[in-house]
C-alpha positions as CSV (number, residue, x, y, z in Angstrom):
1,X,6.1,-32.9,10.1
2,X,9.1,-33.2,7.6
3,X,9.5,-35.9,4.9
4,X,11.6,-38.1,7.2
5,X,9.1,-38.1,10.0
6,X,10.5,-35.8,12.2
7,X,9.1,-32.2,13.6
8,X,10.9,-29.5,12.3
9,X,12.3,-27.1,15.1
10,X,11.7,-23.6,15.7
11,X,15.0,-22.2,15.6
12,X,15.7,-23.6,11.8
13,X,13.6,-20.9,10.8
14,X,13.2,-18.2,13.2
15,X,16.1,-16.1,15.1
16,X,15.6,-13.5,17.7
17,X,18.6,-11.9,16.1
18,X,18.5,-9.4,13.5
19,X,19.2,-11.0,10.2
20,X,20.1,-7.7,8.3
21,X,21.0,-4.0,9.4
22,X,17.5,-2.5,10.2
23,X,16.3,0.5,8.4
24,X,12.9,2.1,9.9
25,X,10.6,1.8,7.4
26,X,6.6,1.6,7.4
27,X,4.0,-0.9,6.3
28,X,0.7,1.1,6.1
29,X,-2.6,0.5,4.2
30,X,-4.4,3.7,3.7
31,X,-7.9,3.1,2.7
32,X,-10.7,5.5,1.8
33,X,-13.2,7.2,-0.4
34,X,-12.0,8.5,-4.1
35,X,-10.5,11.9,-3.9
36,X,-10.0,12.1,0.0
37,X,-6.2,12.3,0.1
38,X,-4.9,9.1,0.3
39,X,-2.1,9.5,-2.0
40,X,-1.1,13.1,-0.7
41,X,-1.1,11.3,2.8
42,X,1.1,8.4,1.7
43,X,3.7,10.7,-0.1
44,X,3.8,13.9,2.1
45,X,3.5,12.6,5.7
46,X,5.6,9.2,5.5
47,X,9.5,9.2,6.0
48,X,11.4,10.0,3.4
49,X,12.8,9.2,0.7
50,X,9.9,7.7,-0.9
51,X,9.4,5.1,-3.6
52,X,6.0,5.4,-5.6
53,X,4.9,2.6,-7.8
54,X,1.7,4.0,-9.5
55,X,-0.8,3.3,-12.3
56,X,-3.3,6.1,-11.2
57,X,-2.7,9.0,-13.5
58,X,-3.3,11.7,-10.8
59,X,-0.5,10.3,-8.8
60,X,2.2,12.2,-11.0
61,X,0.4,15.5,-9.7
62,X,1.0,14.5,-6.2
63,X,4.9,13.7,-6.5
64,X,5.4,16.7,-8.2
65,X,3.7,18.5,-5.3
66,X,5.9,16.7,-3.2
67,X,9.0,17.6,-4.8
68,X,8.2,21.4,-4.8
69,X,7.9,20.9,-1.1
70,X,11.5,19.5,-0.7
71,X,10.6,15.6,-0.7
72,X,12.7,13.1,-2.5
73,X,10.5,11.0,-4.5
74,X,11.3,8.3,-6.7
75,X,8.7,7.0,-9.2
76,X,7.8,4.0,-11.1
77,X,4.7,4.4,-13.4
78,X,3.5,0.8,-14.2
79,X,1.8,0.8,-17.7
80,X,-0.6,-1.7,-18.9
81,X,-4.0,-2.0,-21.0
82,X,-7.1,-2.8,-19.1
83,X,-8.3,-6.1,-20.4
84,X,-11.7,-6.7,-22.1
85,X,-14.1,-7.6,-19.2
86,X,-15.8,-10.1,-21.3
87,X,-13.2,-12.4,-21.3
88,X,-13.5,-15.3,-19.0
89,X,-11.8,-18.3,-21.0
90,X,-8.2,-18.8,-21.1
91,X,-8.6,-19.6,-24.6
92,X,-9.7,-15.9,-25.6
93,X,-6.8,-14.2,-23.8
94,X,-4.9,-12.2,-26.4
95,X,-1.1,-13.7,-26.2
96,X,0.6,-10.4,-27.1
97,X,-1.4,-8.4,-24.3
98,X,-0.7,-11.4,-22.0
99,X,2.8,-11.2,-22.8
100,X,3.0,-7.5,-22.0
101,X,1.0,-7.8,-18.7
102,X,3.7,-10.6,-17.6
103,X,6.5,-8.3,-18.6
104,X,5.1,-5.5,-16.7
105,X,4.9,-7.6,-13.4
106,X,8.2,-9.0,-14.0
107,X,9.6,-5.4,-14.2
108,X,7.5,-4.4,-10.8
109,X,9.0,-7.5,-9.2
110,X,12.5,-6.8,-10.1
111,X,12.0,-3.3,-8.8
112,X,10.8,-4.6,-5.5
113,X,13.8,-7.1,-5.0
114,X,16.1,-4.0,-6.0
115,X,14.3,-1.9,-3.4
116,X,14.5,-4.5,-0.4
117,X,18.4,-3.9,0.3
118,X,18.2,-0.1,-0.6
119,X,18.6,1.7,2.5
120,X,17.7,5.1,1.3
121,X,13.9,4.6,0.7
122,X,12.1,4.4,3.9
123,X,8.5,4.5,2.4
124,X,7.1,2.6,-0.5
125,X,3.7,3.5,-1.9
126,X,1.6,1.7,-4.3
127,X,-1.0,3.7,-5.9
128,X,-3.0,1.6,-6.0
129,X,-2.7,-1.6,-4.4
130,X,-5.9,-2.9,-6.5
131,X,-4.0,-1.9,-9.7
132,X,-0.9,-4.1,-8.4
133,X,-3.2,-6.9,-7.7
134,X,-4.9,-6.6,-11.0
135,X,-1.6,-6.6,-12.7
136,X,-0.5,-9.8,-10.8
137,X,-3.5,-11.6,-11.9
138,X,-3.4,-10.6,-15.5
139,X,0.2,-11.7,-15.6
140,X,-0.7,-15.0,-14.4
141,X,-4.1,-15.8,-15.9
142,X,-4.3,-13.1,-18.8
143,X,-7.7,-12.0,-17.5
144,X,-9.6,-10.3,-14.6
145,X,-12.5,-12.7,-14.3
146,X,-13.1,-16.5,-13.6
147,X,-9.6,-16.8,-11.7
148,X,-10.0,-18.7,-8.8
149,X,-13.4,-17.6,-7.8
150,X,-12.0,-14.1,-6.9
151,X,-15.0,-12.4,-8.6
152,X,-17.9,-14.5,-6.6
């Protein structure tokens, strides 16, 4: 129900016509054990060009292999320090560290907004999605424990 008491109509929000030019892209979540080739699979077998956002230090090696194989890979390393896991209370969060996490999260968001209209890149790889989630949580809360009961 809307604020004036009427029910919004479906076609106010959705359309059956394309809203912008369509570029075939993939949305895939690759899950598996450590060191089983997830990053290699994501970068080497998906439609290119590929944009890779990573925090995992081993990803750079896979990117270099892909480039030597003739793949076009755009890379964006994200850099942030892992927090002290003992910090649970917001009052104990280091303000400078929190600001650095916030700034890196904002940089990541801006990069993704720039990627949306880009019709050259057909595949986006996050290595790893857990690291991206952790950066988001650090940017918002300044800690990884005791946030919205995620660690229960």
